[in-house]
KEMI-468859 format. One line per 8 residues: number of its first residue (from 1); their letters; for each residue x, z, y of N, C-alpha, C, CB. Coordinates in steps of 0.2 Angstrom, whole numbers. Last residue first. Glycine has a CB too. Example, Ala and Ser with C-alpha at 12.3 -4.5 7.8 and 13.67 -1.06 7.14 Angstrom:
BEGIN
2	SA	64/35/-11/68/36/-5/64/39/0/70/29/-3; 66/39/-28/62/39/-22/66/39/-16/57/45/-22
This chain:
BEGIN
99	KLDAKKRM	-9/81/113/-14/85/118/-21/86/114/-16/81/124; 5/83/102/-1/79/105/-6/84/109/-5/76/98; 16/88/95/16/88/102/11/83/105/23/85/104; 13/93/83/15/86/84/16/84/91/10/82/81; 10/106/86/16/105/82/18/97/82/14/106/74; -2/104/92/4/107/96/10/105/92/3/115/97; -9/99/82/-8/95/87/-2/97/91/-14/94/92; -10/110/73/-6/103/71/-5/99/77/-11/100/66
91	KDLFKKSD	-17/119/81/-11/120/79/-7/114/77/-12/125/74; -29/112/81/-25/113/88/-18/115/86/-28/118/92; -33/112/68/-32/106/71/-28/106/78/-38/103/72; -35/126/67/-30/123/63/-28/116/66/-33/122/56; -46/128/75/-39/131/77/-34/128/73/-40/139/74; -55/120/69/-53/118/76/-46/121/78/-59/121/81; -57/127/57/-55/121/57/-52/118/64/-60/116/54; -62/139/62/-55/139/59/-53/132/58/-55/142/52
83	EVSSFTNV	-74/134/66/-70/138/71/-63/138/68/-72/145/73; -80/130/55/-79/126/60/-74/128/65/-85/124/63; -71/138/41/-77/138/46/-75/132/51/-78/145/49; -65/130/26/-64/133/33/-71/133/37/-58/130/37; -71/131/9/-70/128/15/-69/132/21/-75/123/16; -73/137/-3/-67/138/0/-66/134/6/-62/137/-5; -85/141/-12/-85/139/-6/-78/141/-2/-91/142/-2; -86/145/-25/-83/139/-24/-82/137/-17/-87/133/-28
75	EKSNLLFN	-90/158/-24/-84/157/-28/-81/151/-27/-85/159/-35; -102/158/-17/-96/160/-14/-90/159/-17/-98/168/-12; -113/145/-17/-109/149/-22/-103/151/-17/-107/145/-29; -120/135/-10/-122/142/-10/-118/147/-14/-129/143/-12; -115/122/-13/-116/125/-6/-118/132/-5/-120/121/-3; -114/121/-27/-108/121/-22/-109/124/-16/-105/114/-22; -128/123/-30/-123/127/-33/-116/127/-29/-121/125/-40; -133/112/-23/-135/119/-21/-130/124/-24/-142/120/-24
67	AYEERVEL	-127/102/-31/-126/102/-24/-127/109/-21/-130/97/-20; -133/104/-43/-126/105/-42/-124/105/-35/-122/99/-45; -146/101/-40/-144/108/-43/-137/109/-43/-146/109/-51; -146/88/-37/-148/93/-32/-145/100/-34/-156/93/-31; -132/77/-40/-138/81/-43/-139/87/-38/-137/83/-51; -126/66/-29/-125/72/-32/-131/75/-34/-120/76/-28; -124/48/-29/-128/54/-28/-126/60/-32/-136/53/-29; -119/34/-22/-117/39/-27/-121/45/-24/-110/40/-27
59	DDFIKDRL	-119/23/-13/-125/25/-18/-124/30/-22/-128/19/-21; -106/22/-8/-112/24/-4/-118/26/-8/-113/18/1; -97/17/-17/-98/24/-17/-103/26/-12/-92/26/-14; -98/2/-16/-98/5/-23/-100/13/-22/-92/4/-26; -97/-1/-3/-103/-3/-7/-103/1/-13/-102/-11/-9; -85/5/1/-92/7/4/-98/5/0/-92/3/11; -76/-2/-7/-77/6/-8/-84/8/-5/-71/10/-5; -77/-14/-2/-79/-13/-8/-80/-5/-10/-74/-15/-13
51	AERILEQI	-72/-12/11/-79/-14/10/-82/-13/3/-79/-22/12; -59/-8/8/-63/-3/11/-71/-5/11/-61/-1/19; -54/-20/3/-54/-14/-2/-59/-9/2/-46/-10/-2; -56/-28/14/-59/-29/8/-59/-24/3/-57/-35/5; -46/-23/23/-53/-23/25/-58/-24/18/-54/-30/30; -35/-24/16/-37/-17/17/-44/-17/19/-32/-14/23; -33/-38/16/-34/-34/9/-37/-27/11/-27/-34/6; -31/-41/29/-38/-43/26/-39/-39/20/-39/-51/25
43	SMYGKEEA	-22/-27/36/-22/-34/33/-30/-35/31/-18/-34/26; -23/-16/44/-16/-19/43/-17/-26/40/-12/-14/39; -36/-15/56/-35/-16/49/-27/-18/49/-40/-20/44; -42/-15/69/-36/-11/67/-34/-11/60/-37/-4/70; -52/-23/73/-54/-17/71/-48/-12/68/-60/-17/65; -46/-35/75/-50/-32/81/-51/-25/79/-56/-35/82; -41/-39/62/-37/-38/68/-40/-34/73/-35/-44/71; -53/-40/55/-48/-36/53/-43/-34/59/-44/-39/47
35	YKKALGFF	-59/-51/63/-62/-44/62/-57/-39/60/-68/-44/57; -50/-61/60/-51/-59/67/-54/-52/67/-56/-64/71; -52/-62/46/-45/-61/49/-46/-58/56/-42/-67/49; -65/-66/45/-63/-60/42/-56/-58/45/-62/-60/34; -65/-78/52/-69/-73/54/-67/-66/51/-77/-74/53; -57/-85/43/-55/-84/50/-59/-79/53/-57/-91/54; -65/-85/31/-58/-82/31/-55/-81/38/-54/-86/28; -75/-93/36/-76/-86/34/-70/-82/34/-79/-85/28
27	NDQFKLNV	-68/-106/38/-72/-102/44/-73/-95/42/-78/-105/46; -64/-109/25/-59/-107/31/-62/-104/36/-56/-113/33; -71/-99/12/-71/-105/16/-67/-103/22/-79/-106/18; -60/-91/0/-65/-91/5/-65/-98/9/-63/-86/10; -56/-84/-15/-56/-90/-11/-62/-90/-6/-57/-96/-16; -45/-71/-23/-52/-74/-20/-50/-80/-15/-55/-68/-15; -38/-63/-35/-37/-68/-31/-45/-71/-29/-33/-74/-35; -33/-47/-39/-38/-51/-39/-37/-57/-34/-45/-48/-37
19	QTVMTDQS	-23/-37/-50/-23/-41/-44/-29/-46/-45/-16/-46/-44; -23/-20/-54/-25/-26/-56/-26/-31/-49/-32/-26/-59; -19/-7/-50/-14/-12/-53/-16/-19/-55/-11/-8/-59; -21/7/-43/-23/1/-42/-17/-4/-44/-25/-1/-35; -16/20/-43/-19/17/-49/-21/10/-49/-24/22/-52; -12/24/-31/-7/22/-35/-10/20/-42/-2/28/-36; -24/28/-24/-20/21/-22/-16/19/-27/-16/23/-15; -38/33/-33/-31/35/-31/-27/28/-29/-28/39/-36
11	IKLYKFST	-54/36/-29/-49/31/-31/-42/32/-29/-52/23/-29; -60/47/-23/-62/45/-30/-57/40/-33/-69/43/-30; -57/47/-10/-53/51/-14/-54/50/-22/-53/58/-12; -68/41/-3/-62/37/-5/-57/41/-9/-59/34/1; -77/52/0/-78/47/-6/-72/43/-8/-84/43/-3; -76/62/8/-70/61/4/-72/57/-1/-68/68/1; -88/66/15/-82/62/19/-76/60/15/-80/67/25; -103/65/7/-96/67/7/-92/63/11/-94/68/1
3	NVM	-120/70/7/-115/65/10/-108/68/10/-117/63/17; -131/72/-6/-126/75/-2/-121/70/1/-122/81/-5; -148/70/-8/-141/67/-9/-137/71/-4/-142/59/-7
């Protein structure tokens, strides 16, 4: 199984058009609200969306032969090296006046 940091890119934010209404017990809602605030979520909705994405996409697997093709092919390997990534990050930090 290949772990990807980009699993949330599978769902585009602008395609979410279905509204879902949920009911919680008051004490559970209070716990969720407190957790969302403490962890820096903008809203409980954001927390719920992330929790659902984690549940849905954590079990996804990439076929081994496809993963090997992606990891070993020079034609599709367009990722930067760790060193290049660090240089780019440093450049962006300087541009944004961050340390």
